[in-house]
N, C-alpha and C positions, 0 to 999 in steps of 0.2 A: 894476865890470866890468873884466875883465882886458885888458891891453894887446894880447894875441894876438887876442882877440875883436874889439876895435876895429879892428885891422889888417884882419882878414877882412871885417868890415863895410864898411870904407872901400874895399877892393878890389872887393867885390861892387857897391857903389854906382858905382864908376868904370866897371865893365863894363856895368852897366845904362844908364849915361848915354852910352855910346859909341853910334855909329850901328847897329852890328850888335846890340848888346845891346837897344837900343830896339826894333828890328824883331822880335827874338825875343820880347820881353815882350809886344808888341802881338799877335803871332801866338798866344802862349799864352793870352791873354785871350779870344780868339775861338774857338779850336778846341773846347774842351770844351762850350761852350754848344750847338753844333749837335748834338752827340751826345746830350745830355740831351733836347733838343727832339725828335729822331728817336725816341728810346726812348719818350718820353711820348706823342707824337702818332701816329707811324707804327706803333709796336709795341703801343700801348694800355696801357702800364704806368704808371699814374698813382698807384697805392697799393701799399704792401707788403701781401702776403697773410699774412705771418707776423709774430710779435711776438718781441721779444728781439734784442739785438745780434748774437749768433752766427747766428741764423736769418736776420736781415735781411742780414747780410754774405754769407751763402750765396746768398740770393735775388738780391742785386746781382751776385754773381759769375755766376749762371746767366743773368741778363738781359744782362750784358755779353758773355758767351760767345756767346749767341744772336745778339746784334747784330753781333759781329765775324765770326761764321761766315756770316751772311747777307750781310754786306758783302763778304767774301772770295768767296763764291759769285757775287755780282753782277759782281765784277771779273773773275773767271775766265770767266764767261759772255760778258762783253763782249770779252775777249781772244780767245776762241774764235771769236766772230762775225767779228772782224777777220781772223783767219787764214783762215776759210772764204770770206769775201767778197772 
């Protein structure tokens, strides 16, 4: 291994062991899990309908897009209700 790689690795380790780095890493561990759970349970997407990596990648993109658009619509609707109420 190169010396430059070892320095980067040591610097990253120090950042992760800091208080802020630990809080960020814990948050990163939790965040994606809820998204996949919502997509599987709430959106009913448990299996890929297509076969092959390019098609599956496209399908994941569509599922993610739909999830994000529905999430944005819910946030906008909630904000509009606050303004009206």
